[in-house]
N, C-alpha and C positions, 0 to 999 in steps of 0.2 A: 447593566452592560450585556449586550447579546454575545453569546459564544460563537466564535467563528467555526465553521465546519469545513473540512476538506473532503472533497469527493474524489476517491481514489479508485481507478479502474485497472484491473490486471489485463495487460495486453499481450503478454508472452508466457509460455509455459516454464515451470521450474525444472523440467526434466533435464538432467545433465548438469545441473547447478549444484554448488555445495549445499550441504544440509542446513547450514546456518541461514542461507537465503530462503530456503523453503520454509524454515521455522519462522522467519521474519514475515513472510507472506501470510502464514496462518495467524500470526499475532495481529496482523492488520485486518484479519477477517476475510482474507482472499484465499481461494484454493482452486479456482477454475478460471479459464480465460473469459473475459468480458464480465466478470463479477464486479459489482460496484459496492464500495463500502464508504459510509459517511462517518468520519471520525472528527473529534474535537481537535482544533489546531493547537497542539502543545509541542514543546521542544522534543519530547520523547517520540512523538508520532513523526515529526519532521525528520528525526534521525533515522527512524526505521524506513521511511520512504526514501531517504538518501541512500541507504544501503542496497535497495532493490530498484533504484530509479530506472534501470534498463528493462525492468519487467512490468512497470506500472506507469500510469499516466494520471496526472492530476487534472481534473476537469474543473471548469469554471462553475461557480455557484450561482 
């Protein structure tokens, strides 16, 4: 069974956001605008994306 990958792109800056959101972005492998990270589609990654959904965009695979 092939693993599903999520392509996550950061579209906004974490400046002025709570430290927890900044840490979540770093955990997703993002730290600059327009960075792209490909992660395995797991419930934990989905939860992290949900916490910073206003700062990231999920792109089509």
